[in-house]
Every structure is written in C-alpha cells, then in structure tokens.
N, C-alpha and C positions, 0 to 999 in steps of 0.2 A: 563669559557672559557680558554683553554690553553694559558699561557703567561700573562693572565690578572692579575695574582698574583704579577707581577712585576710593574704594573701601580701604580703610586703615585696618591694621591688625586689631586695634582696640574695638573698632565697630564690629568687625567679624566675631570676635570673642563675645561681645555684648549680646549679639544676636543669637549665637549658639547657646549661651547661658540662659536666655529667655526661653528657648525651646525646651530646655531641661528643668526649668524652674517650677518646683512643686508649690512654692508659696502662693502662686497665682490661684490655685484651687481653693475652694471654700474650706476644706478640711486639711489642706496642705499635704495631700497624699498623692496627687497625680500631676503629670505634665504632659505636654504633647508627645514626648518620647515614651510615655507609659504605654501608649497604644500603638505608636508608630515609631518603633526603634530604628534609629539610623545606623546601628552597628550591624545589622543583619537584615535580610530580605525575608519578609513573611508574605507569600503570595495569596491572592484571593481576598475578596471583600464579602464576608458572609456574616449574617446576624445569628447564625446558629452557634450555640456555645460549643467549645472545643470538646467538652465532655460527651457530646453526641457521638463523637468519633473515638475518643480515647477510652470512654466508659469509666473514667476516673472523676469522682465527684469533686476533687480539688480543682478540676479544670472547668467547673460550671460557669464561672464568671470570666473566663478567658475566651476571646474571640479572634478569629482570623481577620486581620485588617490589612488594607492595601499598603504596599511600600509607598513612601513619599518621594522616592527617586523619580525625577522628571515630572513632579506633580505640577509645576508651573507651566508645563507644555501640554497638559492633558485635560483642559477644561472641556466640557462642564464637569462639575463636581457632585459628589455623593452618588449613591447607587442609582438614583432616578434622574441625575443630571439636572436637578432644579436650580442649582447655583451656578451662575455664569462666570463669576470672577473669583480669583484666589483670595483676595482680601475679604470678600463677602463669606467665603467658606471658612476662613480663619476666625472671623467674628462670630459666625454661627456656632462653630465648634467650641469656642470659648464659652459662649452662653450655654450650650447644651451640656458640655462635659465638665466645665469649671464652675458653672452656675453663677457667672458674673460677666459683666461687660468689661472689656479691656479697652485701653486708650488707643486712639489713632496711632500714636507713636509705637505702642506695643504691636498693634496690627502690622504696621509697616516694618518693623524689625523682624517679626516672624515671617512675613512674606519674603523679605530679603534673604532670610536664612533658607527658607524653602527653595527659593530660586537658586541658591548656591548648591543645591542637591541635583541640579540639571546637568545632564551629560550633553555637551554641545554636538555630539554625533547623533543624538536621538532626533528623529523626525516623527512628529505625531501623525497619525493616519488621517 
C-alpha cells in the first residue's frame, strides 16, 4: 500500500492495539474487533440477530457483520451507503458503538490499521 513503507514496527503495533482496545468503550467491554474480528471472515451485513437462524437464545445479541478486509477500497460505508469516507465511518462507529468521541489521532490510527487489511490485488467494482 502506498506510504506503508514508512510505517515503523512500533507504529503498526500501536494501530493494531488500538483496534483491539476495549478501554475505549464506556464500559470497557467492546472493541472494533468485538464485531469485526480480523482473525476470520464473517460474511454478510445483517441486522437480524443470529438467534433467528440458530434458534439459540444465547445468540440473541450476536449479529452477522461484514468483514473489514478491503474496507478502505469499498466506499461508501454502512448498509445504506450514507458515509462517503472511511475516517467518517470510524468516527461514527466510535460514537454509536463506544458511546464516545475519539481523537483525530485515534481515528487516523484506526484508519491506517484498516488500510493495512487491504489486499493489493483487489479491485473495487
């Protein structure tokens, strides 16, 4: 990815830690990775609880969410395409899911981490 050659190992580690950081949420219980795990692919972006499919009550608050792989290449964002830029989407998700405003530096770090999930071979439609 252009510009990535300037990233240091320390900066890359910090960006990744921010993505997994639960202390950013009001009750210290969720992170970006809570809904968008980078360790496996969960296809589909649906608002219906997983329990509708599994019929298991323990799945009531689990939702299918889109993978973030190539997210930097697939604007606009959200199910209705109402957000044009990735930094705006990150800021809005922090507000909605973490119930707080995050700093410009945190937004920038998260966007940089999300860009690192891009596959250079992918071409958006």
